[in-house]
N, C-alpha and C positions, 0 to 999 in steps of 0.2 A: 133551574140548578139540576144536575144529574144526580140521581139516586147514589152515587158514590159519596154524597156527603151524609147520608142517612144511616144512621147506627140504631139498630133495634137489638134490645137484650134483655134479659129476666134477672132480676136481683132482689134476693129475698122474697121470691115469688110474685113480685110486681113486675110488670110489663112496662119497659122504657122504650122511647125513642128519643134520639139525639141528633141535634146537629153538628157535624164535626167543624164546620166552619166557624160558628159563633158559641158553640157551647151550650145553647139553650136545649132544655131536655122537657119531656113531659112524661109523667106517670100515668098510665092507663088503668092502673088498678090491678087486682089479683084477680085470676080466672080458676075456676075449678072444673069446668066442663067446656063441651064444644059451644055452647051458646056463648058462654063468658068469653072464650077465645074469639069469636067473632065480633062480640062487642067491642073488646080491646082494640081489635084490628081496626074496627070502624073509627074509634076514637083517635086512634094513632094516625090513620090515613087523613082525617079530618084536620087534625093538628098541623099535620105536614103540609097540607094544602094551603092553609092559613099562614104557616111560616115561610113559604115559599112564594106565596103569590100565584100560584098555578091551581086553577080550579080541579076538582076531581069529582067525578061522577059515578064512581064504583058504589059509593053509600050516600044514603040521604040522612046525613045526622048532624046535629049541631051542638057545638061544644057550650058548656057553661059559660057565662061572660067573663068569669075569672080565669077560666082555662084558655081563652082565645090568645094565642101569641102574637107578638109583632112581627112584621117582616123582618127576615134576617137581615142584619145592617150590610152583608156581603152582597146582597141581591138589589140594593137600591139602584136601579138601572132607569135610563130614559123611558123604557118599555113599561117599567112598574109605575113609574109617576104617571104616563099617560094612562094607564088603565085606571089609576085611582082618581084622576081628574077628569077623565072622559075626553081627553083632547089628543091633538096631535102637535107635539112640539116641532118648532121650525129649527132647521139645522143651526142657525145662530143661537138659539136658546139653548140647545142642547151642549154646543161649543162654552158657552157662557156659564150655565150651571154645572156642568160634569168635568170640563176640561181646562178650567182656569183662564179662559180667553177674555179679553176685552169685550164689551157689547159694541158692535158696529155701529156708528152713527149714520152711515149711508148703506142702504140695503137695496139691491137690484131684484126685484121680483121675476124678471125675465131671466137673469141668470141662475136663480134658485129654483124657479118652477118651469121655465121654458114656455111662459106665458105672459102676456102683458096685463093680465088681470090678477088683482090683489085685492079682494074686498076687504072692507072694514079698516083699510089704512090709507092716509093721505099718500098720495103718490105725484111727483113732478116728472113727468116722462119727456124724455128728449134725447133721442139716441144719438144725436150730434154732440150734446155735451154730457151723455150718460143719464140712465133713467135710475132713480133712486127713491126711496122713502126716508125722508130726514126726521130726527126727533121723535115726537110723539106717534103712536100708532103702529110701532115696530113690535110691541110686545115686551118691551122692556120691563115695565112695573111688575107684569105677571112672572116673567123669569125671575126677576129680583126677590119676589116673594117666595118662590119655590126654593130658590137657593138660600134666602134668610131662614126659613123654617127648617132646611135639613141641616143648618149649620149647628156649631158647638158653642155655647157661651151662656152667660146669665140669663135668666128667663126674660121675656120680652114684655115689659110693661107697656100694656095696652092702652093705659091711661093717658101716656104720652108717646105716641107713636111717631111724633115728628123727630124723636131721638134717633131713629133708625129707618126712617121712611126714606125712599130714594129722591123725595122732593121736601125739603124741610118747611116748605110753607104749611102753617099749622092748619088751616082749614081743610086743605088737600089732604094733609095726613089724618086727620081726624074724621074724615068721611069717606072718599073714594079708596084711599089706600087702606084704611082701617078695616072697610068691608072686604076689599079684595084678599088682604093677607088672612083675615080669619075665616071668613064664610068660604071663599072661592078655592083656597089653599090649605091652610091649616087644618081646618075641621075635615075636609075629605081625605086628606092624607092620613089623618089619625083615625078615622072610620075605617081606613083600607088597612090599617095595621102598621104602616110606616112610621117609624121613630121620627119624632118632630120635636122641635126645641119648646121647652116649657113656656106658658105664658101666665101672667097674672093680670088682674085688672080687666079680665074680659067683660064682665058685667057693667 
């Protein structure tokens, strides 16, 4: 995000920084000397880095836990999700999560990657009839979990994940799906400061 969205001002002797996109702001306190000014500047720089998801190396300072902001909701982009999860999303996953497109059933790795190799997925390869990956192994569940936790709605009751799983099989929903949704996606996004849908019944 360009710094054009960053507003810094003083009110009542307190130093503030504010995001003009979402309205979130941080009070870095009052300053009385040069050292205080530097301290406030460091606090604001770290808050802004956390709010925008853009690391900064000018200051080596950690905010108190209660002061750590969430990522600006206007900045929830594929790149932000990839940084938080440590993955590279496939083009069809990005389309599904961010652009409202249906998840494709048949995916040709040759078209997407210009290669016949697509590790970790089942692949039926026949150029005469088309090469594709069908059904499982296309990353659907992972993308579904990301889209679900970024959505708005009632808290997700993890005691009964079959109610919102991509597969209503109870055993699947309460084992594989539950682990991926909570540990692989929800927890990682939350720790990165990305706003996520509330969960209940986690333990």
